[in-house]
N, C-alpha and C positions, 0 to 999 in steps of 0.2 A: 579849262579842259571838261570838267564834270558838268557844267551848264550846258555845254555843246553838245555832250554826249546824251544827256537827258533830253534835251529838245529833239535831237535826231531820232531817238528811240520813240518818243511821243508822236512824231509826224509818221515814222514808219508803222508803229501800230495802228494808228488811226487810218492809214492807207490800206493795210492788208486786214484788218480786223474790223473795219468800221461796220459792215453790215452785221457781223455777229454781235458786236457791242451794242448796235442800235436796236437789236431785237429786245434787250432787256428792257423793260418799261413799256413795251409795246402793248396796244390794246386792240381787240377784235370784237365785234359784235355779231350776234346772229338773231334774226327775228323772222317772223311770218309777215312778209312785207306786201303792201298794196302797189303795184306797178301802176303809174300814172301814164308814162311816155317812154318809148325807146327810140334809140338813134343808131345807125351803124356807120362806123368809120372804116378806115383802110385795114385796120387789124383787130378791131374790137367792137362789140355791142355794148352800148350804155343804156343803163335803165334808170329812170327817176322814179323813186318809190317814196312812200310815206315814211319809210324809216332810214332813208340815205340814198346812196348811189351804188349800183352793181356795175361792174365791168367785166365782161366775159370775153376772153381772148378768142380770136378766131384762128389764132396760130397754133396754140397747144391745147385749147378747151379748157384752161384754168379759169378760174373766176376770182375776183376780189370785191369785197364789200367796203364802202367808206360810209362812216357814220361820225356823229360828233366825236366818237372816241378816237377818230382819224384826223381830226381838226375841222370838221365841216361846222359852220357857225349855225346850221339849222339842219334838223333831221328831216323836215318836211320839203321833199324835192318834188317840184309839180311838172316841170318840162325839161326837154332836152333837144339840143340840135348839134350836129357835128359839121365843122366847116371843111374845106378843101385842104387845109394844112393839118387836119386831123384833131384840132382843137375841139374839145367838147364843152359846150356852153349849157349852163343849168340854170333854170329858174326855181327860186326858193319861196317858202311862205313868207319868212321875215328876214332873210339873210341876204337879199339882193341877187345879184348874178354872180355865179360861180364858174371858174375855167380850169380845166385840166389841159395843160400845154405839154407837147412833146419837146424834150431836151436832147441835145446830142449826148451820146454815151450812156444815156440812162434807159433801162428797160421799161420802166413804167412812167406814165405821164405825171406831171407835178401840178399840185393844186396852186393856183394864183390868189391873191388877195381879192376879195369880193369887189365888185362894182355895184354902184347904185345902193349900197347898203344904207338902210334908214331913209332912202328916199321912194322906194317903190316896196309893195308887198303884194303877196299871192301872185307871183309870175307865172301864169298858167299857159301862156303861149310865147313862143319864140319863132322868128323867121329871118333867114339871111337872104339878102338881095343886094347885088353888087358889094360895096364895101360897108353895108350897113347892116346892123342887127336891130330888127324891130321887136320890141318888148311889150307883150300884153300883160297888164297888171290890174290891180284892183280899181283903178281910177282912169283907165284909158290906155294909151299907147305912148311909150318913150322910144326915140330913135337914137342909136348909138353909132358914132363912127368908129369902125373897128381899127382903123389906123391910130387913133389917139384915144379911144375909149372914153370920149367926151360925148355929153348929150347934145345932139344936134337940134331936135324938135320934140315937143310934147303934144300930143292930141288927147285933149280931155273932152271936147265936145263933138260927139259922133253924129251930128245932125242939127237941125235948126230948133228942135223943140227943147225945151229946158229940162225935161226928164231924161234927155240923152246925154246929159253932163255927167262926168265922173262915173260912167259905167265900167263895171268889171268885164275885161275882155278874156274871152276864153278861147279864142282862135284867130290866127292871122294868116295872110297869103298876100303876095304881090303877083298879079296876073295881068299881062298886057299893059303894064303902066299904071295899073290900078290897084290900090290898096283896100283889101277887104278885112274887116274885123267883125268877128262873131261875139255875141254876148249870150247871157241867160235867156233873153227875151226876143232877140232878133239878130239882123245882120245889117251892116252899114258898109259903104264904100266911097271912096272918094279918088279922084285922078291926081297922081303925084305930081304931073307937071303944071297942076293948078295951084291951089294953096289950101291943103288940108288943115291949116290953123284956123281957118275961117269955117264956122258950123255950117254956113250956107253951101259949102262945096261938098258936104257929105249927103248921100241918099240913103235912107234906111227903110227896111221892111221888117215887119213883125209876124204877120199871118203865117201860122204853122211853123215857125222857125224857133220854136222853144228849145233852149239848151244847145246851141251851136257848139261843137266840140272839135271840128275838122273842117278845112277847106282845101280843095284839091283842083288842079286843072287837068282836064283830060279831053284829048281831041278837040282842043280850042274852046271847051265849055268849063264853066265853073260849077264844081259840086260842093254841096255843103252837108255836113252831117249833122243831124239833129236828134233830139229825143223821140221823133216820131218817123224817122226815117232819112233817106237822102233825097235833097232837093237839087235840082239842076236849072240852070239859067237857060231859057230858050228865047226865042224871038217873041213868043206870046206870054212870057213872064216865067215865073218859078214853078215847076212842076215836080211832083214826087215820082222818084223812079225806084224800082226794086220794092222788096217786101217792107211792110211796116214793123219797125223795131227800132229799139235804142241803138244808136250808132255812135260809137266812141272815137273811131279814127277812120281816115281814109288814106291810101298810099297808091301810087302809080308804080308799076313794076312789070317788066316783061311783057309789055304791050297791053296791059289790062289794068283796070281800076279795081282795087281791092277794098273790102268794107269789113272792119272789126265791129262786131255787133253783139247784142244779147242773144242773137240766133246763131252765134258762131262766125266763122270766116266765109265770105262770099266774094265773087269776083264777077266782072263783066268786061267784054271786049268791044261791046258796042254801045255801052252807056244805057242800054236799055233792058237786055236779058241778062238775069243774074243767076249764078251757079254757086250752090252751096259746096264747100269743101267737106266731105263726109267725114274725114279724120279730125276735124276741128269743129264740132257741133257745139260744144260747150262755149259760154261766153268768151270773147276775145276782147281784149282792151286797148292793145296798142300795136302799131305797125312800123316797121323800119325796112325799106328796100335797100339792099345790097346789090347794085347793078352788076349783072354778069355772074352771079353767085346764087343768091336766094333771097326770099322775103322772109323777114324775121317777125314772128307773131307771139305776143305775150298774152297769155289767157290766165284763167284762174287756176289751172292745174300746172302751169310752168311755161316756159319760153321755147319756141320751136322754129326750125328752118322749113320753109316750104319751098320745093324745088321741082322744076319740070313741067312740061305741057299738061300731063296728066299729074297734078301735083302729088308729091310724096312728102309726107310730113314726118319730121324726126325731131325728137326732143334734145334740145342743147344740153350738153353736160355742163358741170360746174355748180353754180349756185342751186341749192335745194332748201326748201322752207320747212321748218318744223310744223307739226300739226296744230299747235297753239303757241302763244307766246307766254302762257303761264309756267314758269319754272320754279315752284314753290320747293320742291325736292330734288336734289341731284346727288349722283354718286359716281365714282369712276371704277371700271373694271381693270383687269390686269393688263389690258391691251391699251389702256388710255381712252377707251370709248366712254362718252358721258351718257349716262342714263337719267331719265327724267320721269318723276311722277309729278303730274302737273299741279295736283292739290286741288282745293276747292276753287272753282272759278265757274263762270257761266257755261252751262252745258258740259260741266267736268266729267260726268260719267262716260260720255263719249269718246273721250280721248285716249283712254288706256294709258300705256307708257311708251316711251320711245327712246331710241338711241342716236347719239351723233358720233360718227367716226369716219375718218377719211373724206371729211366734207360731205358726208351723205347722212341723211336721216332715215331711220328704219322705225317704221310704226307698228306697234302691237295693240290693236283695238281690243275693246272688251268683247268677251264671248266668242273670240275666235282663236283657234289653234291652242286651246287649253286654258286661255286667260279668263279670270274672274268677270263676273258682270255685276258691278255694284248698282244699287238701286238708283234710277233716275229721279231728279227733282229735289234730291236732298240739297240744302244750302250749303253744307259742308262737305258734300259728297265727291265721289270720284276715287282717283288713286292718290292716296295722301301721304305715303312713305315708301322709302326704297332703300335697300342695303345690298352690298356684295358679300357673299360668304367665302370661305376658304376654298371652296371648289369653283369660284368665279361664277357662281350662279347668281341671279339676280332675284332678290325677294321684294315683291311689291304689295303693299298693304292697301286694303281700301276700306271705304266707309260702307260696312254693311254686306260686302260681298265675298269675304274670305282673302286668302293670301295667294298671289300668283308667284310660282317659282319658275324662272325663265333659264333655260340651258341652250347651248349652241355656240360652237366656236368655229373659227376660220370661216370656210365656205358653207359650212352645215347650216340649214335654216334654222331659225330660232323657234323654239317651241316651249310651251308651259304646262304646268300642271296646277290646279287650284287646290289649295289646302283649305278645307273647311270642317265643320262640325260633322259631316257626313262621312268623312275619311280620316279624321284624327281626332285626339281627345280635346281640342281646342274648344272653348266655350265663350259665348258673347254675353249680351246683356241679360240681366237677371230675368226680365219678362219675355225676352225674345232671345234664347240661348244661340239660335242659329245666326244672329246678326252680329258679325265679327267687325269691329271698328279698331283697326290696328294702324295707330299713329306713330309708333316708334319701333326701331330695331337696334340691335347691337350685335355685331359678329365678333365672339370672343376669340382669342388667340388659340384656344384649343379646339376650335371648330363648332363651339355650342353657339347656337342662334338663340338670342333673346328677343321676344316679341312682346311689345306693350299692348295690351288689348282692354278696352274700356270695359268697367265693371269686372274685369277678371285679373287685373293687375298684370303680372308678367309670367310668361311661359318660357321655359328653358326646353329647346328641341335639340336632340342629339346630333353629333357631326354627321352630314350626309343625309339628314332627315329627309324622307319622302313619304307620301301617304301609302300606308300598308307596311312601311318599315321604319325602324327607329323608335326612340321614345320620348316621351315629354313628360315635364313636371310643372305644375303650377305653383311658382315660388311663393307667391303672396297668399296662398289659399288658407293657410292655417292662422296667418295674422288677420285675415278677413273674418274668419269664423269665430275668433276669440274676441273680436271688436277692437283690435289694436289699430287696424287700418281699415277705412271705409271702403264698401264695396263699389262704390260709384265713382272711384278715381279715374280721371281721364289721363292716361300716361302720355306724355309729350316727348320725352328724351331719355335716353338710357347710355349709361358707360359703366365699366369696371375700373376701379382704381388700382394702384400698384399692389394692395393688399387682397385684392379679389373681392372687395366689398362693391355691391351693386348700387349705383346711384340712380334712382328713379325719379326724373323729373315729372311733375304734374302740372295741371292747369290751375289748380286751386288750393293746394296743400303743400307747395314748395317741392323739396327734395327728401324722399325717403331713402334711408339707407338701411340695406339689407346684407348680412353676411351669410354667404351660403357655405362658407368654410371650405371653399374650393371645390365643392361636390354639387354643382347647380342641378343635377338630376336626382338628388337625394336630399329630401328636406328634414330629414331626421335631426340634423345638426344646425339648422338655419337659426339664426339670431337676428331679431329686430334691433338695430343699433340706435335709431332714433330718426327725428325729422328736422330738417333745415327749413324753417319758415321765416317769420319776421325776427324770431329770437333763435330758435335752434335748440341743438343738444346742450349748448351753453347760453346763458342769458345774453351774452354780449356776442354771440356768433350765430349769424343768420343771413337772410336776404332781405332786399328792400322791397320784395314783392313775392307773393307765392305762386305767380303765374310764370312758370318755367317755360321758355321757348326752346333752348338748346343747351347742351352740355358738351365739354371737350376736355380731353386729358392731355397733359403735356408729357414729354419724356421724363421730366425730372418729378413727376408725381403731382404737379399743380393740377387743380381741377377748376376750371372756368365755367361759370353758369350764367346764361343770358336770360334775362326776364323783360317784362315790360316796363320795368323801372330801373334799367342799367345792368351792369356787369359786375359780377362777384367773384373774386379769387379766393379759393379756399386752398390751405396749406396745413399739414398736420401729420399726426402719426396715430395709428390704430393699434390697440393692444387686444388680440383676440381673447386671450385668457380671462380678462376683466370685461369684455365687451365695451370697451371705453375708447372713444374716439376724440383726441385733443386737436382742435382745429382753431386756426386763425383766419380772419377774413380781411379782405381789402376791396373797397368798392370803387367803380369808375362810372362817372355819369356824365351828363352834359358839362358839368362844371370842371371836369377833368379832361376835356377835349373831345368826347364822344359827339358825333353830329346829332344824336338824338338819345333819349333815354328807352325808347321803345326798339328793343333788339328782337331779332328774328333768328340769327345764326351766329354761332361762334366756331372757330376752327383753329388749331394750333399746328402750324406747318413743321417740316423737319428740321427747321432752323430756330424753332421755339419762338417764332414770331406769331402772335395771336392776331387773327382776322376777325373782325366784329361786323356783321351786316345788320344795319338799322332801317328804320323807316325813312331816313333822310340822308343815307350815304354809307360809305364803307370806311371803316378805320383799322389801323394796326395799333397793338400795344408792343413795343419792343421788348427784349429781354431786360432792359433797365426800367421797365414799366412806363416808359414815355409813351403817350398817346399821339398818333399822327392821323390825321384825316386825309384821304385821298380825294382828288377832285370829282365832285359829283357829275360834273358835265361828261365824264368819261363813261358813265354807266348808261345802260339801254334805257332805264325806266326815266322819265323826265323829272319825277320827284325824287329820284335817287334811292327808291326803296330797294333793298336786298333781302331776298327771302331765303336763300340758300348758298352754301359755299362748299367746293371741293377742291383739293390740292393734288396735283400730278408732280411728284417730286423728279421723276425721270425727265420730264420735259420743262420743268420749272413753272408750269402754269398754275394760276389761280383761276378756277372757273367760278362765275358769279351769277347765280340765278336771281331773277327779277320778275315782276308781273308782266313786264313788256318785252322779254326776250333773254338771251344768255349773253354774257360778256367774257372775255378770256383776257386776262392780265398776265403777261410774262414777267414773273416776279423775279426769277433767277434764271442763269445760264442752265442748259440741260446737263444732265449727268454725262460725263464722259467727253464734254466739249473740250477742244483744244485749249481754250482759255477758261479753265474751271475755277476762277477766282470770283467771288462775289463782291460787288461793290455798288450799293444801291443807296443814294443820299435821299434823306427824308423830304427834302425841299429842292426845288429846281425851278425858278431861282431862289436863292437863299437870301432872306431879307434881314438886314442888320439895322436895328434902330439904335440911335444915340441921344441921350437926353442929357440935360445939365442937372446935377445934383449939388447944390452949393457952388464951390468954385471948381468942381470936377465934372468931367464927363463920363458917363457910364454906359455899358452896351445893355440894350433892351431887346425883348422878343425871345422866341424859342431857339436855342442852339441848333445846329445842323447835326443830325445824327446819320452815320453811314453804317448801314448793315454791311458786315464784311464777313469773309471766311475766318472762323476763329483762328487767332493767332497771326494773322496777316498785319502788315505794316502799310500804313495809308500815308502817302505824301501829297501835299498840294503845292502846284507851281504856279507862278505867273505864266501868261501866255508867251513870255520870252524865255522861260526855262529857270527862273530864280526860284529857289525852294522858299516857300512861305511858312509851312507848318508840317509837322509829321507826328504820328503817334502809332503805337503797336497795340493791337487788340489784345486784352488780357485773357482771352478765352471765351468771353460771353457772346462774341460775334457781333460787336458793335463799338465804333469809336464816336466820339462827340467833339465837335469844333465850334468854338464860340465866335469865330469870325476874326481872330486876332493873330498876329504874326507871332513866330516863335519868341525872338529876343531882338530888340525890346518888344514887349507886348502891345502892339497897336492894331487898332481896327483897320483892316485892309480896306482899299478903295473900291468903288463899285467897278465891275468889269467882267470879263471872262477868265476863269482859272481852269487849270488843268490838274487831275488827280490820277495817281497811280496806286492801286492796291497790289501788294506782292506778297507772296508766300513762297519760298524756294525759288524755283525757276519760272513759276507761273505768275502772270500778271493780269490785271484788268484796268482799263484806262477809260477816262470820260472827261467831259467838260462840265462845269458848273457856272452859272451866272450868279454873281453877288450884286445886290441892290442895297446900297447903304442909304438910309434915310436919316438925315440929321434934323432934329426938331428943337 
């Protein structure tokens, strides 16, 4: 009876809560993408980009992006075409052919296993004709039968000359029983009722055909887009039509031939006279006709609908791109908006800061609406730090240009004021006091803002500080003047511990500890506690490196310090009366499971899980101090570099900044969700190794850790409902399973298992695959 009831409950929960449960563990990515091609289907427009796939719904205007975080085998998507059944076909750089097919009773199409994976590369051109898909790739043309998805033919020789073998094909079309193939150097064609497998069956031309990008049939003639303009086939040969420009795409729509070019969008109704569309004069890269509805045009500034005899151009809602892909510093405001200071990157000074909220990016450029204007040309320049204060104002530090304080709520326009040496007591470099380099902030619980400024240490600014009002105090000034602290320190990270001691991370001197005696705006009672360098205040307490990148404080008082040589945990007690800090340390490095020793960010979430961003991936340190590395392929950056982290407890999101874009990981259910129990396995699939030791067999490998709501009970069942194992969390928010049954203790077999986490009347369910490897 119990087994049947449990199984019924699992099936029911999966049926009614599947969407909600599947959201935990979900990844999303956001990048400034380069669109290569677009195609329109009956209900959506698909875009092939350098960073994945975008699907824009024509029904409700919503948009969805797909990247390696969503299962794509390749982020470089070079071509797209949609067939009459609504299946979207994509050509990739190294992942073969991808398909999104429509399934009954599912609102979104499903990604199918790739075709031609490992057989073709750089699939730049796709063309559908009858029941065949023509695939243009790096070494010619491959023809697929769409009924069987099998290769019918391969054309590697596009002409009789030996230098026409294994040419990269950039455009394809079948017109009047003839196949046309464009390349970087020219155009080739052959009759399909002949034998295109024979080199002599192909005719090729190269004169003025450099960089063929698109081929279209209009009014019985063939038009070819090239880097020099559009060529048309006439009885006297191939001639240029229209203006000289780099042409990227051609499309036939509403009785006209349309050209996407470096000069914008143009059209012709007679094939001779071309009209420019005034509202799209910036470069247009791709076109997709949606018969009876509109022409879709993708340009550098977005994607547009073009409609009517006198074309009306409107921007499509949905996907919007950030100004840059550099996310060196990110922070959340009270509404869940993600604010970005892009940090040092090429042309960083021009980017200012920007916000992502409700799938929309808002950009605040430098020197506009009160924003600072950091000097251009600095290798470490631009906007380099960001924080939110108790009034939900955004503080953005720059390299040399002062601090921008941004306010604006709801529908009110965002505006800023610049805090500089001209309107505040802040001071910068010794030789250039107006040059403010602000790389670190900390917003105190009492409303005081702490700003770390190069050569000036740390300033405390009173709650609600604004130019002309409020007070400031240079906390480290007296210690600099008496020689205790160097004047040239570069402050990189700040936090306050549970005793009110200020931890000041630097790039060359480790961590400085300063006790303000809970009066940060009054320095008369400040004490210098000590330095945590390679040794620190005690000979055996210190860091592995003095180059501090990030500092985070946990609710239980633990202080985590990230450096370029690993992660260090500090625990201890401070006695103010004797100015004595008793600390212990524990180090975490590559040997302990971190993906790299070069760390850039550390964050402790509200469940006391520590998140670590490194040069080679993202890791967790669980409350038990077990280190878990997350899949690097889920990150936006190809190298797995993580530069910043922010946690949104209300929604359960971890935001991950990289040099190549922003990622969002749904680590926990949102607060107030109907099923508000956490159950997050550290591995899925869970690998169990069995090795022989003498006459016994022992388990090897890392046990499975399940992060759960503190006090919850976790039960694991077979797929048929038999109880395998159970444990109740002791309050730390984690249980550990070594892969054995309860009694007798035996290693479970490979297969799919079900788990239920329960506390009171609330439950969370899921599946986990177990792979047992006996060696």
